[in-house]
C-alpha positions in Angstrom: 5.7 -7.3 -29.3 9.3 -6.4 -30.1 8.1 -3.9 -32.8 5.7 -2.4 -30.2 8.5 -1.7 -27.7 11.0 -0.5 -30.4 8.4 1.9 -31.9 7.6 3.4 -28.5 11.2 3.9 -27.4 12.3 5.2 -30.8 9.8 8.0 -30.3 10.5 8.5 -26.6 14.3 8.5 -26.5 15.0 11.8 -28.4 12.2 13.5 -26.6 13.5 12.5 -23.2 17.1 13.3 -24.1 15.9 16.8 -25.0 13.8 17.1 -21.9 16.7 16.0 -19.7 19.0 18.6 -21.0 16.7 21.6 -21.3 13.3 21.4 -19.6 13.7 19.8 -16.1 13.6 23.2 -14.4 10.8 24.5 -16.7 8.6 21.5 -16.0 9.2 21.9 -12.3 8.4 25.6 -12.4 5.2 25.0 -14.4 4.0 22.4 -12.0 4.7 24.6 -9.1 2.9 27.6 -10.6 -0.2 25.7 -11.6 -0.5 23.1 -8.9 1.0 24.7 -5.8 -2.4 25.7 -4.5 -3.6 22.1 -4.6 -0.5 20.8 -2.9 -0.7 23.5 -0.2 -4.4 22.7 0.3 -4.0 18.9 0.7 -1.0 19.2 3.1 -2.3 22.3 4.9 -1.4 22.2 8.6 -4.0 23.3 11.1 -2.3 25.5 13.7 -3.6 24.4 17.1 -1.0 26.8 18.7 2.2 28.6 17.6 4.1 25.4 18.1 1.7 22.6 17.2 0.5 22.3 13.6 -1.2 19.1 12.3 -1.9 18.3 8.6 -5.7 18.1 8.3 -5.4 15.0 6.0 -3.6 13.2 8.9 -6.5 14.0 11.2 -8.9 12.5 8.7 -6.8 9.3 8.3 -6.3 8.8 12.0 -9.8 9.8 12.9 -11.2 7.3 10.4 -8.9 4.6 11.7 -10.1 5.2 15.3 -13.7 5.1 14.2 -13.3 1.8 12.4 -11.4 0.3 15.3 -14.2 1.1 17.7 -17.1 0.4 15.3 -15.8 -3.1 14.4 -15.0 -3.9 18.0 -11.2 -3.9 17.6 -11.2 -6.1 14.5 -7.4 -5.3 14.2 -6.9 -7.5 17.3 -9.8 -10.0 17.2 -9.4 -10.7 13.5 -5.7 -11.2 13.5 -5.7 -15.0 14.1 -8.5 -15.5 11.6 -6.5 -13.5 9.0 -3.5 -15.9 9.3 -5.8 -18.9 8.9 -7.4 -17.4 5.8 -4.0 -16.7 4.1 -3.0 -20.3 4.9 -6.1 -21.5 3.1 -7.9 -23.0 6.0 -11.3 -21.6 4.9 -10.7 -21.8 1.2 -13.5 -24.4 0.7 -16.3 -22.2 2.2 -15.0 -19.2 0.3 -15.2 -21.0 -3.0 -18.4 -22.9 -2.6 -20.3 -21.1 0.2 -20.9 -22.7 3.6 -24.6 -23.4 2.9 -24.1 -25.4 -0.4 -20.9 -27.1 0.8 -22.1 -28.4 4.1 -25.8 -28.4 3.6 -28.2 -25.5 4.0 -29.8 -25.4 7.5 -33.2 -24.7 5.8 -34.6 -27.7 3.9 -35.8 -27.3 0.3 -39.5 -26.7 0.6 -40.5 -29.0 -2.3 -38.3 -32.0 -1.5 -38.0 -31.5 2.2 -34.3 -32.4 2.2 -31.1 -30.5 3.1 -29.7 -28.7 0.0 -26.2 -30.0 -0.7 -25.5 -28.9 -4.3 -21.9 -27.6 -4.7 -21.4 -24.4 -6.6 -18.1 -24.7 -8.5 -18.0 -21.0 -9.4 -16.0 -18.3 -7.6 -15.5 -14.8 -8.8 -12.0 -13.4 -8.7 -8.6 -13.7 -10.4 -6.1 -14.2 -7.6 -5.6 -15.9 -4.3 -5.7 -14.3 -0.8 -1.9 -14.4 -0.6 -1.4 -13.0 -4.1 -3.9 -10.1 -3.4 -2.1 -9.4 -0.1 1.4 -9.3 -1.7 0.2 -7.2 -4.6 -1.2 -4.6 -2.2 1.9 -4.9 0.0 4.2 -4.3 -3.0 2.7 -0.9 -3.3 3.4 0.1 0.3 6.5 -1.8 1.3 9.5 0.0 0.0 11.0 3.5 0.2 8.7 4.5 3.1 10.0 1.6 5.2 13.7 2.2 4.3 14.0 5.9 3.9 10.9 7.3 5.5 11.5 5.9 8.9 15.0 7.4 9.0 13.5 10.8 8.1 10.8 10.5 10.8 13.5 9.6 13.4 15.7 12.5 12.4 12.8 14.9 13.1 10.9 13.2 16.0 13.6 11.1 17.6 13.3 7.5 18.8 9.9 8.3 20.3 8.4 8.6 16.8 8.7 4.8 16.5 6.0 4.3 19.2 3.4 6.4 17.5 4.4 4.8 14.2 3.4 1.5 15.6 0.1 2.9 17.0 -0.7 4.3 13.5 0.0 0.8 12.0 -2.3 -0.9 14.5 -5.1 1.5 14.0 -4.7 1.4 10.2 -5.4 -2.3 10.3 -9.1 -1.5 10.9 -9.2 1.0 8.0 -7.7 -1.6 5.6 -10.3 -4.2 6.8 -13.2 -1.8 6.1 -12.2 -0.6 2.7 -11.0 -3.9 1.3 -14.3 -5.6 2.4 -16.2 -3.1 0.4 -13.8 -3.5 -2.6 -14.9 -7.1 -2.9 -18.5 -6.5 -2.0 -19.1 -4.0 -4.9 -16.7 -5.1 -7.6 -17.7 -5.7 -11.2 -16.8 -9.0 -12.8 -16.7 -9.0 -16.7 -17.8 -11.9 -18.8 -14.2 -13.0 -19.3 -13.6 -13.0 -15.5 -11.7 -9.7 -15.3 -12.4 -7.9 -12.1 -12.9 -4.2 -11.8 -13.0 -2.9 -8.2 -12.0 -0.4 -5.7 -13.4 2.8 -4.1 -14.8 4.0 -7.5 -17.2 1.1 -7.4 -18.2 1.0 -3.8 -18.7 4.7 -3.7 -21.1 4.6 -6.7 -23.0 1.3 -6.1 -22.7 1.3 -2.3 -23.9 4.9 -1.7 -26.6 4.4 -4.5 -28.1 1.6 -2.4 -28.4 4.1 0.5 -30.1 6.7 -1.7 -27.0 8.8 -2.3 -26.3 7.9 -5.9 -25.4 11.4 -7.1 -23.1 12.1 -4.1 -21.4 8.7 -4.6 -20.8 9.3 -8.3 -19.1 12.6 -7.5 -16.9 11.0 -4.9 -16.0 8.2 -7.2 -15.0 10.4 -10.1 -12.8 12.5 -7.8 -11.2 9.4 -6.5 -10.6 8.0 -10.0 -8.9 11.3 -11.0 -6.7 11.3 -7.9 -5.7 7.7 -8.3 -4.6 8.2 -11.9 -2.5 11.2 -10.9 -1.0 9.3 -8.0 -0.2 6.3 -10.2 1.8 8.5 -12.7 3.6 10.4 -9.9 4.2 8.9 -6.5 3.5 5.4 -7.7 5.7 5.7 -10.8 7.9 8.7 -11.5 9.1 9.0 -7.9 9.8 5.3 -7.6 11.7 5.3 -10.9 13.6 8.5 -9.9 14.8 7.0 -6.6 15.6 3.6 -8.1 17.7 5.3 -10.8 19.5 7.5 -8.2 20.4 4.4 -6.1 21.6 2.6 -9.3 23.8 5.6 -10.3 25.3 5.8 -6.8 26.0 2.0 -6.7 27.9 2.0 -10.0 29.4 5.5 -9.6 27.7 6.8 -12.7 27.2 10.4 -11.4 29.2 11.8 -14.3 27.2 10.0 -17.0 24.6 12.3 -18.6 22.3 9.5 -19.8 22.6 6.9 -17.1 19.2 7.7 -15.7 17.7 7.7 -19.2 19.1 4.2 -20.0 18.0 2.9 -16.6 14.5 4.2 -17.2 14.3 2.6 -20.6 15.3 -0.8 -19.1 12.9 -0.4 -16.2 10.1 0.5 -18.5 10.7 -2.7 -20.6 10.6 -4.8 -17.4 7.5 -3.0 -16.1 5.8 -3.5 -19.5 6.4 -7.2 -19.5 4.5 -7.5 -16.2 1.7 -5.0 -16.5 0.6 -6.1 -20.0 -0.4 -9.4 -18.4 -2.8 -7.7 -16.0 -3.4 -8.4 -12.3 -2.7 -12.1 -12.6 0.8 -11.5 -13.8 1.3 -8.7 -11.4 0.3 -10.9 -8.6 2.6 -13.7 -9.7 5.6 -11.3 -9.7 4.7 -9.6 -6.4 4.1 -12.9 -4.6 7.8 -13.7 -5.2 9.5 -10.3 -5.0 7.8 -8.9 -1.9 8.2 -11.9 0.5 11.8 -12.5 -0.7 13.0 -8.9 -0.4 11.0 -8.2 2.8 12.5 -11.5 4.2 16.1 -10.5 3.3 15.6 -7.0 4.9 13.9 -8.4 8.1 16.6 -11.1 8.4 19.4 -8.5 8.2 17.6 -6.5 10.8 17.3 -9.5 13.0 21.0 -10.3 12.6 21.8 -6.8 13.8 19.4 -6.9 16.7 20.8 -10.3 17.6 24.3 -9.0 17.6 23.2 -6.1 19.8 20.8 -8.1 21.9 21.8 -6.5 25.2 21.0 -3.1 23.8 17.4 -3.8 22.6 15.9 -3.0 26.0 17.8 0.3 26.1 16.5 1.1 22.6 12.9 0.4 23.6 13.5 2.6 26.7 14.5 5.5 24.4 11.5 4.8 22.3 9.0 4.8 25.2 10.6 7.8 26.9 10.7 9.8 23.7 7.1 8.9 22.9 5.8 10.6 26.0 8.4 13.3 26.7 9.7 14.4 23.3 13.3 14.2 24.6 14.0 17.8 23.7 12.8 17.4 20.1 11.3 20.5 18.6 7.5 20.4 19.2 7.9 18.1 22.2 5.4 15.3 22.8 3.0 16.5 20.1 5.8 17.0 17.6 7.0 13.4 18.2 3.5 12.1 18.0 2.8 13.8 14.7 6.0 12.6 13.1 5.4 9.0 14.1 1.7 8.9 13.1 2.4 10.7 9.9 5.1 8.1 8.9 3.0 5.2 9.9 -0.2 6.4 8.2 1.6 7.5 5.0 3.6 4.3 4.8 0.8 1.7 4.9 -1.7 3.9 3.1 -4.6 2.7 5.3 -7.6 4.8 4.5 -6.3 6.0 1.1 -8.3 3.3 -0.7 -5.6 2.2 -3.1 -5.2 -1.3 -1.6 -9.0 -2.0 -2.0 -8.3 -2.1 -5.8 -5.8 -4.9 -5.5 -7.8 -6.9 -2.9 -11.0 -6.7 -4.9 -9.5 -9.2 -7.4 -9.4 -12.0 -4.9 -11.3 -15.3 -5.4 -13.9 -15.5 -2.7 -17.7 -15.5 -2.1 -17.3 -13.6 1.2 -16.1 -10.0 1.0 -15.2 -9.9 4.7 -12.7 -12.7 4.2 -10.5 -10.4 2.1 -11.0 -7.5 4.5 -9.7 -9.7 7.3 -6.7 -10.7 5.1 -6.0 -7.0 4.3 -5.7 -6.0 8.0 -2.4 -7.9 8.0 -1.0 -5.4 5.5 -0.4 -2.4 8.0 0.9 -4.9 10.5 3.6 -6.3 8.2 4.4 -2.9 6.6 4.4 -0.6 9.7 4.4 -2.7 12.9 7.0 -5.2 11.7 9.2 -3.7 8.9 9.2 0.0 10.0 9.8 -1.0 13.6 12.7 -3.2 12.5 14.3 -0.3 10.6 13.8 2.1 13.6 15.3 -0.3 16.1 18.4 -0.8 13.9 18.9 2.9 13.5 18.4 3.6 17.2 20.8 0.9 18.4 23.5 1.7 15.9 23.2 5.4 16.6 23.4 5.4 20.4 26.5 7.5 20.3 25.0 9.9 17.7 27.6 8.9 15.2 25.7 9.4 12.0 22.5 11.2 12.9 21.5 13.9 15.3 17.9 13.7 16.5 15.9 16.8 15.9 17.8 17.7 12.8 15.9 16.8 9.6 17.8 14.7 7.0 17.0 14.5 3.3 18.6 11.3 2.2 16.8 8.6 4.4 18.2 5.6 2.4 21.8 6.7 3.1 21.2 6.9 6.9 19.5 3.4 6.9 22.3 2.0 4.8 24.9 3.5 7.2 23.1 1.9 10.1 23.1 -1.6 8.5 26.7 -1.2 7.2 27.9 -0.6 10.7 27.1 -4.2 11.6 26.9 -6.0 8.2 29.7 -4.6 6.0 28.6 -3.7 2.4 24.9 -4.4 3.2 24.2 -1.1 1.5 24.7 -2.9 -1.8 21.9 -5.3 -1.0 19.9 -2.4 0.3 20.3 -0.6 -3.0 19.1 -3.7 -4.8 16.1 -3.9 -2.4 15.3 -0.2 -3.1 15.2 -1.0 -6.9 13.1 -4.1 -6.5 10.7 -2.5 -4.1 10.4 0.5 -6.5 9.7 -2.0 -9.3 7.0 -3.8 -7.4 5.5 -0.5 -6.3 5.3 0.6 -9.9 3.6 -2.5 -11.2 1.0 -2.4 -8.4 0.3 1.3 -8.9 -0.1 0.7 -12.6 -3.0 -1.5 -11.8 -4.5 1.0 -9.4 -4.2 3.8 -12.0 -5.6 1.7 -14.8 -8.7 0.8 -12.7 -9.3 4.6 -12.3 -8.7 5.2 -16.0 -11.1 2.4 -17.0 -13.7 3.8 -14.6 -13.6 7.2 -16.3 -13.1 6.3 -19.9 -14.7 2.8 -20.2 -13.5 -0.8 -20.6 -11.7 -1.9 -23.7 -8.3 -3.1 -25.0 -7.4 0.2 -26.7 -8.3 2.1 -23.5 -6.1 -0.2 -21.4 -3.3 0.1 -23.9 -3.4 3.9 -23.9 -3.0 4.0 -20.2 -0.2 1.5 -20.2 1.8 3.4 -22.9 1.4 6.6 -20.8 2.5 4.8 -17.7 5.6 3.4 -19.4 6.4 6.9 -20.8 6.4 8.3 -17.2 8.7 5.5 -16.0 11.3 6.8 -18.3 10.6 10.5 -17.5 10.8 9.8 -13.8 14.2 8.2 -14.1 15.6 10.8 -16.5 14.8 14.2 -15.1 15.0 15.9 -11.7 11.7 16.0 -10.0 10.5 18.5 -7.5 7.1 20.1 -7.7 5.9 17.2 -9.9 6.4 14.8 -7.0 4.8 17.2 -4.5 1.7 17.3 -6.7 1.5 13.6 -7.2 1.9 13.0 -3.5 -0.9 15.4 -2.9 -3.0 13.4 -5.4 -2.5 10.2 -3.5 -3.5 11.7 -0.2 -6.4 13.6 -1.8 -7.8 10.0 -2.3 -8.3 9.9 1.5 -11.2 12.4 1.5 -13.8 10.6 -0.8 -12.7 7.2 0.4 -13.0 7.8 4.2 -16.4 9.6 3.7 -17.7 6.6 1.7 -16.4 3.9 4.0 -17.8 5.5 7.1 -21.3 5.8 5.5 -21.1 2.2 4.4 -19.9 0.8 7.7 -23.2 -0.9 8.6 -22.9 -3.0 5.4 -19.4 -4.0 6.3 -20.6 -5.2 9.7 -23.2 -7.3 8.0 -20.6 -8.9 5.7 -18.4 -9.6 8.7 -21.2 -11.3 10.6 -22.0 -13.3 7.4 -18.4 -14.6 7.1 -18.1 -15.4 10.8 -21.4 -17.4 10.5 -19.9 -19.4 7.6 -16.8 -20.2 9.6 -19.0 -21.3 12.5 -20.9 -23.6 10.1 -17.6 -25.2 9.1 -16.5 -25.6 12.7 -19.8 -27.3 13.6 -19.6 -29.6 10.6 -16.1 -30.7 11.8 -17.4 -31.2 15.3 -20.4 -33.3 13.9 -18.1 -35.4 11.8 -19.6 -34.1 8.5 -16.1 -33.4 7.2 -12.7 -34.7 8.0 -10.5 -32.2 9.9 -7.2 -33.5 8.4 -8.6 -33.5 4.9 -10.0 -30.0 5.0 -7.4 -28.3 7.1 
């Protein structure tokens, strides 16, 4: 293993040192020249008037979320309590064995005329519900929550927070739908390795509806986009921002190779995790994500507690701004766009990426993981993004460090200033949080990208290794050179995933509804068994 790392970095180091000194601007220009059309197309804003322009990809995301919310009868509300129970393991027995074999099939065996009670000990999947949730959360909780919220508020004012919350609530239905399909149509290899995500439900799901060719085209497009997104927004951008925060924290701005060395260390740490596959990724994320999110939320709660009397005033600004615009450029629609954009882009609901992580869960009921997945936008957007927004609004009542309506570029610095105003030197912890969140995002996106890679090029150890080496190379590249058009292109790749994914999930919605009814029926069987005394409530719950 040591020889493997040393060989890679012995080759990579001189190349990157040369690139850092001579080709950053060239790389940026080449990307801009050849990919600018793609970026402009994905983020094209439809002009509804001279003042109001809405990105078409945002319309697809929000439109899909509204459709899923209505079609599944507000599953984002009705399924919330069930989701908590599933994560806590209250239905683990039926998910592993199946309600019929665990408690007795309601239809007797025709030959023996007795209730079937054989327990099936098998259960496909590699990780628990909680691990799948944290693995997916690790790819969304991070810079968007810390820096993105500050940027949204600088443009749209406090009112953007309200629409951010709305986007998060609607996104819960999108996550439920796509993650249910991720489990439903996953492939499980003989060694137990799970291969899942939109690539598989677009091909197998649409084939079952007589649209195999169309599904294959959508799946290939999605796989290409997810690979591109994993190298860029899920890797280079994260490494770049983490390195920038590290350099600032230790005042290394004058060091020519600080970013390069940081990238090499980060690449080694990422390698240690991703070589172990989804099981190791899940074991790391289940520790990092709850811990760092907990520290961040706790700090926010301390600030809100210290300014308890101002919370109602902050919400007043948020609600007033949400429906009036408070003089922000673009008015009401402008504020709405900024809030929904930040909410939708932060939790990635509808993008399809999370379905890849959730498909590895151990369960016999696809809808069980869909219900767990709906917690993701709630935690990411409704809780963490809202906490960030409240802290900024409360600490900026006097406009001391940010003027609403004037766009800022460095969102992390604004959020750090807001936290530092109440908790001195918290910016140091925030910098560590940025680095850890970037790390967890990278390891999760490495899994997403590899699933797309395997779908296109086949399954095998050498194919896996080729992708992982490329991914580690881009970790160092991202930390070492300045990124501009490269990141614009990779962001466009991530949001291009929306198109094939939303189309496929809408077409497969009737199948999702059947799976949801099947899971609810299994839960009812369990509840009836408890009521009839067939199982001990205390023992099972």
